[in-house]
C-alpha positions, 0 to 999 in steps of 0.5 A, a space after each residue: 028675349 027668352 028667359 032662363 028657368 031658375 030652379 031653387 036649390 036646397 041648402 046643400 049645393 053638393 046634393 044639388 049637384 048629385 055628388 056622392 057624400 054630399 052631406 060630408 062635403 057640406 060639413 067639410 066645406 063649413 069647417 074649411 071656411 071657418 079654418 080659413 077665416 081664423 087663419 086670415 083673422 090671425 094674419 098667418 101666412 100659409 107656411 105659418 098656418 102649416 106649421 101650427 096645423 102640423 100639415 104640409 103647406 101645399 095641403 093647407 093651400 088646397 084646404 083654403 082653396 076648397 080642395 079638401 078631399 083627403 083631409 078628414 073631418 077629424 083633422 079639420 077639427 084638430 086644426 080648429 083646436 090648434 087655432 085656439 078654438 074649443 070644439 064640442 061634439 053634441 049627439 042627441 036624438 034625431 028630430 025627423 022620423 020616417 017609416 023606417 025609423 029616425 033619420 039623423 043629420 050632421 050639422 056644423 054650428 059656430 058660436 
C-alpha cells in the first residue's frame, strides 16, 4: 500500500493554488460566506435577497455558490449593510517589515 504525500497549505487556498489576486479572492470568499449565512439565517429566498441587495437574482445565486468574480468588495460591503450589518473599515500601521519596508495585509473579521 503506497502513501500519498500530504502537503500542509497556508491559510489562503487561493494562494496555494497559485491563483492571481489570491488575497482579494480570500477576502471576497469570507464576505460571500457571511452574506450567505445572513441570508440563510433570515430565511430569505434568493429573489427576496436579490430585491434587498439590489442585485439580479442570478447574480445572488452565483455569489451564494462561490462565483463572486465580477462582484466588487465594495458591493459585498454594501450587501452586508443592506442585510442589517454595520461595516467598519480600520486602517492601521502594518506589523510586518521587510527589507523593502512595511508590508500590509487585508483581513476580514466578523464580530
